C-alpha positions in Angstrom: -29.5 7.0 -14.8 -27.6 5.9 -12.1 -28.2 2.3 -12.8 -27.8 3.0 -16.9 -24.5 4.3 -16.3 -23.3 1.6 -14.3 -24.4 -0.9 -17.1 -22.6 0.8 -19.6 -20.0 1.2 -17.7 -19.8 -2.6 -17.6 -20.0 -3.0 -21.2 -17.8 -0.4 -22.2 -14.9 -1.8 -19.8 -15.3 -5.2 -20.9 -15.4 -4.1 -24.7 -12.7 -1.6 -24.6 -14.6 0.4 -27.0 -12.5 3.3 -26.2 -10.2 2.6 -29.5 -13.4 3.7 -31.6 -14.0 6.4 -29.2 -10.1 7.8 -29.8 -10.2 7.1 -33.7 -13.7 9.5 -33.9 -11.1 12.4 -32.7 -13.4 12.8 -29.3 -12.0 14.0 -26.5 -11.1 12.2 -23.3 -11.3 9.0 -22.4 -14.5 7.5 -22.5 -14.3 5.0 -19.6 -12.7 8.0 -17.4 -15.9 9.9 -18.5 -18.6 7.2 -17.6 -16.8 6.3 -14.3 -16.9 10.2 -13.3 -20.4 10.5 -14.6 -21.3 7.5 -12.6 -20.1 8.5 -9.6 -21.6 11.9 -9.7 -25.1 10.4 -10.4 -24.3 7.4 -7.3 -23.9 10.4 -5.4 -27.1 12.6 -6.4 -29.4 9.6 -6.1 -27.6 9.1 -2.4 -28.1 12.4 -1.7 -32.0 11.7 -2.5 -32.2 8.2 -0.8 -32.7 6.5 -3.9 -29.3 4.5 -3.3 -28.4 3.1 0.0 -25.0 2.3 1.0 -24.7 -0.9 2.6 -22.7 -0.6 5.8 -23.2 -3.7 7.4 -21.8 -5.7 4.1 -18.8 -7.6 5.0 -17.5 -7.7 1.2 -17.9 -3.5 0.9 -15.2 -3.5 4.2 -13.1 -6.7 2.9 -12.8 -4.8 -0.5 -11.9 -1.2 1.2 -8.9 -3.0 3.1 -7.4 -4.6 0.2 -7.4 -1.5 -1.8 -5.9 0.8 1.4 -3.4 -2.4 1.8 -2.7 -2.2 -2.0 -0.8 1.4 -0.8 0.8 0.2 2.1 4.2 -1.0 0.4 4.7 2.6 -1.6 3.8 4.4 1.5 5.8 2.5 3.6 9.0 2.9 1.0 8.2 6.2 0.0 7.1 5.2 -3.5 5.5 8.2 -4.4 5.8 6.8 -8.6 4.4 3.3 -6.9 1.4 5.2 -5.0 -0.1 6.5 -8.0 0.4 4.0 -10.3 -1.4 1.7 -7.9 -4.2 4.2 -6.9 -4.7 3.9 -11.1 -5.2 -0.2 -10.4 -6.9 -0.1 -7.2 -9.2 2.9 -8.2 -10.8 0.8 -11.1 -11.3 -2.3 -8.9 -13.1 -0.4 -6.7 -15.0 1.2 -8.6 -16.1 -1.3 -10.6 -16.9 -3.5 -7.5 -18.7 -0.6 -5.8 -20.8 0.8 -8.9 -22.4 -2.8 -9.4 -22.9 -3.8 -5.4 -25.1 -0.2 -5.6 -26.4 -0.5 -8.6 -28.1 -4.0 -8.5 -30.2 -3.4 -5.1 -33.3 -5.7 -6.4 -33.2 -9.5 -8.0 -34.6 -8.0 -10.9 -31.3 -5.9 -11.5 -28.9 -8.5 -10.3 -30.4 -10.8 -13.4 -30.0 -8.2 -15.7 -26.4 -7.4 -14.7 -25.6 -11.4 -15.7 -27.7 -11.0 -19.0 -25.5 -8.5 -19.5 -22.7 -10.5 -18.7 -23.8 -13.9 -20.3 -24.6 -11.5 -23.8 -20.7 -10.0 -23.7 -19.3 -13.5 -23.3 -21.3 -15.0 -25.9 -20.3 -12.3 -28.3 -16.2 -13.2 -27.0 -17.7 -16.7 -28.0 -18.5 -16.3 -31.7 -14.9 -14.2 -32.1 -13.0 -16.9 -30.7 -14.9 -19.3 -33.4 -14.5 -17.4 -36.2 -10.7 -16.1 -35.7 -10.4 -20.6 -35.6 -12.4 -20.9 -38.6 -11.6 -17.7 -40.8 -7.9 -16.5 -39.3 -9.5 -13.6 -37.6 -12.1 -11.8 -35.3 -14.9 -8.8 -35.2 -12.9 -6.3 -36.5 -10.0 -7.9 -37.8 -8.5 -8.9 -35.2 -6.3 -12.2 -35.3 -5.7 -14.9 -32.8 -2.0 -15.7 -31.2 0.3 -18.3 -32.8 2.5 -20.2 -31.0 5.1 -23.1 -31.3 4.2 -26.1 -29.7 5.8 -29.8 -28.8 7.8 -30.8 -31.9 7.2 -27.6 -33.4 3.7 -27.8 -33.6 1.6 -24.7 -34.3 -0.7 -23.7 -31.7 -2.9 -21.5 -32.9 -4.7 -19.6 -29.8 -7.8 -17.5 -29.9 -8.0 -14.6 -27.9 -10.7 -11.2 -27.7 -9.0 -7.1 -27.0 -9.0 -4.6 -24.0 -8.8 -6.4 -20.8 -9.1 -9.9 -22.7 -6.5 -9.3 -25.0 -4.5 -12.6 -24.2 -6.3 -16.2 -24.5 -6.3 -16.8 -20.6 -8.2 -14.0 -19.7 -10.7 -14.8 -23.0 -10.7 -18.7 -21.6 -10.9 -17.7 -18.0 -14.1 -14.9 -18.8 -15.9 -17.5 -20.9 -16.1 -20.1 -18.2 -17.3 -17.5 -15.4 -20.1 -16.6 -17.8 -21.0 -20.3 -18.2 -22.6 -21.1 -15.2 -24.6 -17.1 -15.5 -26.7 -19.5 -17.7 -28.7 -20.7 -15.7 -29.2 -17.8 -13.9 -30.7 -16.0 -16.7 -32.7 -18.4 -18.5 -35.5 -19.0 -16.0 -38.1 -19.9 -18.2 -38.4 -24.0 -18.5 -40.2 -23.3 -22.4 -38.8 -25.3 -25.1 -37.7 -22.2 -27.3 -35.7 -20.7 -23.9 -33.7 -24.0 -23.4 -32.7 -24.2 -26.9 -31.5 -20.6 -26.7 -29.4 -21.4 -23.2 -28.0 -24.5 -25.0 -27.0 -22.8 -28.2 -25.1 -20.0 -26.1 -23.6 -22.7 -24.0 -22.0 -24.8 -27.0 -20.7 -21.3 -28.2 -19.5 -20.6 -24.8 -18.1 -24.2 -24.1 -16.5 -23.8 -27.7 -14.8 -20.7 -28.0 -13.4 -21.7 -24.2 -11.6 -24.4 -25.7 -10.3 -22.2 -28.8 -8.2 -20.4 -26.5 -6.0 -23.7 -25.6 -6.0 -22.0 -22.3 -4.4 -24.6 -19.7 -5.4 -22.3 -16.8 -8.7 -21.5 -18.3 -9.2 -25.4 -18.8 -8.4 -26.0 -14.8 -10.8 -23.7 -14.2 -13.8 -25.1 -16.6 -13.5 -28.5 -14.9 -13.6 -26.9 -10.8 -16.7 -24.5 -12.2 -17.8 -27.7 -13.8 -17.9 -29.9 -10.3 -19.1 -27.3 -8.4 -22.1 -26.8 -10.7 -22.5 -30.5 -10.4 -22.4 -30.6 -7.2 -25.2 -27.2 -7.0 -27.5 -28.5 -9.3 -27.8 -32.2 -9.3 -28.5 -34.8 -6.3 -25.6 -37.0 -4.5 -26.3 -40.4 -7.2 -26.1 -38.3 -10.3 -23.8 -35.6 -9.1 -21.8 -38.5 -9.0 -22.2 -40.1 -12.1 -22.2 -36.3 -13.8 -18.6 -36.2 -12.1 -17.1 -39.3 -13.3 -18.1 -38.3 -16.4 -16.5 -35.5 -16.6 -13.1 -37.1 -15.2 -13.2 -38.8 -18.3 -13.9 -36.2 -20.6 -11.1 -34.4 -18.8 -9.1 -37.6 -20.3 -10.2 -37.4 -23.8 -10.9 -33.9 -24.9 -8.0 -32.2 -23.2 -6.3 -29.2 -25.1 -3.4 -29.8 -26.9 -1.4 -27.5 -24.5 -2.7 -29.2 -21.5 -1.3 -32.9 -23.1 2.1 -31.6 -24.2 2.9 -30.2 -20.7 1.4 -30.4 -17.1 0.3 -27.4 -15.2 2.8 -28.1 -12.1 5.7 -27.9 -14.3 9.1 -27.6 -12.2 9.7 -23.7 -14.0 6.2 -23.1 -12.3 7.4 -24.2 -9.3 11.2 -22.4 -9.4 8.7 -18.7 -10.0 6.8 -19.6 -7.3 9.9 -20.4 -5.0 11.6 -17.3 -6.4 8.1 -15.0 -5.3 8.1 -16.7 -1.7 12.1 -15.4 -1.1 10.8 -12.0 -2.1 7.9 -12.4 0.3 10.2 -13.3 2.9 11.9 -10.2 2.6 8.7 -8.0 3.3 6.2 -10.1 4.7 3.6 -7.4 6.1 3.4 -5.2 3.8 4.7 -6.6 0.7 7.0 -5.4 -2.2 4.3 -3.5 -4.2 1.3 -3.9 -6.4 3.2 -4.9 -10.6 6.6 -4.5 -8.6 6.8 -8.8 -8.5 7.4 -9.2 -12.1 10.1 -6.7 -12.3 12.0 -8.5 -9.5 11.6 -12.0 -11.4 13.8 -13.5 -13.3 13.2 -12.8 -17.1 10.8 -10.6 -16.0 8.4 -13.7 -16.2 5.0 -13.4 -13.9 4.5 -15.7 -10.5 1.3 -18.1 -12.4 -0.4 -18.3 -9.2 -2.5 -15.3 -8.1 -2.4 -16.5 -4.5 1.7 -16.1 -4.7 1.3 -12.7 -6.0 -1.2 -11.6 -3.3 1.2 -12.0 -0.5 4.0 -10.9 -2.3 3.2 -7.7 -3.2 0.9 -6.9 -1.1 2.2 -9.0 2.1 0.2 -10.9 4.8 -2.2 -7.5 5.7 -3.5 -7.2 1.7 -3.7 -11.0 1.7 -5.8 -11.2 4.1 -8.6 -8.9 2.5 -7.5 -10.3 -0.4 -8.1 -13.8 0.4 -11.7 -13.5 2.5 -12.7 -10.9 -0.1 -13.0 -14.4 -2.5 -13.6 -16.7 0.3 -16.5 -15.0 1.7 -18.3 -14.4 -2.3 -17.8 -17.6 -3.2 -18.9 -19.4 0.3 -21.7 -16.8 0.9 -23.1 -17.4 -2.6 -23.3 -21.0 -1.7 -25.1 -20.5 2.2 -27.7 -18.3 0.3 -28.2 -20.6 -2.6 -29.5 -23.2 0.3 -31.6 -20.8 2.2 -35.9 -21.6 1.9 -37.2 -18.8 -0.4 -40.4 -17.8 0.9 -41.9 -16.0 -2.8 -40.8 -16.0 -6.7 -38.1 -12.7 -5.3 -36.6 -14.7 -3.5 -36.5 -17.5 -6.2 -34.7 -15.9 -8.2 -32.2 -14.5 -5.8 -31.6 -18.5 -4.5 -31.1 -19.1 -8.2 -28.9 -16.3 -8.9 -26.9 -17.1 -5.9 -26.7 -20.9 -7.3 -25.2 -19.6 -10.6 -22.2 -17.3 -9.1 -20.9 -20.2 -7.1 -19.1 -22.5 -9.4 -18.3 -19.1 -11.6 -16.2 -17.3 -8.4 -15.0 -21.0 -7.5 -14.0 -21.5 -11.4 -12.1 -18.4 -10.5 -10.3 -19.4 -7.6 -8.9 -22.7 -9.5 -7.7 -20.9 -11.9 -6.0 -18.4 -9.8 -4.1 -20.8 -9.1 -2.2 -21.1 -12.2 -1.9 -17.8 -13.5 -1.8 -14.3 -11.9 -5.1 -12.5 -12.7 -5.1 -10.6 -9.2 -6.5 -7.5 -10.9 -9.0 -8.8 -13.8 -11.6 -6.9 -14.0 -14.6 -8.6 -15.1 -14.2 -10.6 -11.7 -14.9 -7.9 -10.2 -18.2 -7.7 -11.8 -18.7 -10.8 -10.0 -17.3 -10.0 -6.7 -20.3 -6.9 -7.2 -22.6 -9.2 -7.9 -22.2 -12.2 -5.0 -21.9 -8.9 -2.7 -25.1 -8.1 -4.0 -26.9 -11.8 -3.8 -25.5 -11.8 0.0 -26.6 -8.2 0.7 -30.5 -9.2 -0.3 -30.2 -12.3 1.5 -28.8 -10.1 4.5 -31.8 -7.8 4.1 -34.6 -10.7 4.4 -32.6 -12.8 7.2 -31.0 -10.1 9.2 -27.3 -9.8 8.7 -26.0 -11.4 12.4 -27.7 -14.2 11.3 -26.2 -14.5 7.3 -22.6 -13.3 9.0 -23.2 -16.2 11.6 -23.7 -19.3 9.3 -20.4 -17.6 6.7 -18.6 -17.7 10.1 -18.2 -13.9 10.4 -20.1 -13.6 14.1 -17.3 -12.8 17.1 -16.8 -16.5 18.1 -15.2 -17.8 14.8 -13.8 -14.5 14.0 -10.3 -16.6 14.1 -11.4 -19.0 11.3 -10.8 -16.6 7.8 -7.0 -15.4 9.2 -6.6 -19.1 10.0 -7.5 -20.3 6.4 -5.7 -17.0 5.3 -1.8 -18.5 7.1 -2.9 -22.1 6.5 -3.2 -21.3 2.4 0.3 -19.4 2.3 1.8 -22.9 4.1 -0.4 -24.9 1.7 1.5 -23.6 -1.2 4.8 -23.8 0.7 3.9 -27.9 1.2 2.8 -28.3 -2.8 6.1 -26.8 -3.9 8.2 -29.1 -1.6 5.7 -32.3 -3.0 6.1 -32.0 -6.1 9.5 -31.1 -6.3 10.3 -34.5 -4.1 8.3 -36.3 -7.0 9.7 -35.2 -9.6 
């Protein structure tokens, strides 16, 4: 029952069907009901020994540390209203992540969750293609219209709910694309044709969003996937072909304006000024946009994270992302013993470019609390957990740099990333 409720929760969370729930005049909020029911069943099955909490899993502790750090600014500044708002955001992230980790305790369950995500992504892709072709998608939802250069009209497809923005829609499609490799495991021709068709829908749907951040995620994801799936010589040729494709098939908005524009750098610099005012605990979750000029976002998830949650929260968030993508990369290079191990390594090989693509897009988009991403982080943690149970937590943690001898590595990379952003700003300013 807990497994079924978790799958239903992820489905309803992404598709936001509580609108239909309210239209039917049913009481309460559908997502709240599902969350409470999932937590209750999780506790029941934990008491019966069916669900086992992975106490040695580093992802769990990093996630919990980040959630605690999110609340610190409100506690330090006695902002009780902010504490309530932060708790609402943090609870969704933590519940989604932990329920996915606990429910997906076998390779087949992780595969099933991947299949659910891919199926939803294909539906979103079809929705986007319908918007561009006929002017509206499922439910009569229309695309976003905006003015480009020389007063040209740009049509940007988008979904609803948590993806009611072309950037979010594009990001979800890109993150789902490498999961096709994990889902379609049989080499038969019908399965390959089905996988090719699904991939084509995701790629074309992604391009209809006209998202520059999504395009960066697509390029980064593709480069990592090429490195994961192909040998060295083929990988070099495929990377060259990808670069040529980027030059010839870039969306209209990417051609008209670059990602590192002066306006974007100004926003990063302004956010850094607020970071200097409160570098330890930050200014508070969802507070930076209220402080910025014209209420603009920072357009950089890393800048947003260390400004809002300080160096404490940023360490947990940055390390959480790093151990997720690097942990899956390490697992994908282990030696399998049986078919179940081969499936697990295949899942890890697909998850690595998905999370890497998000990290690349996060450098140009503010998507710290993008809930579908925490579903993938939960899957990455579940993959790491199963691999650690086979080779030992100590061995896998040592391979990922989480042992006592290299305890300095993650804090050093965290601080180094902040200096990298600062140097990036200064260098681009000099080149303008």
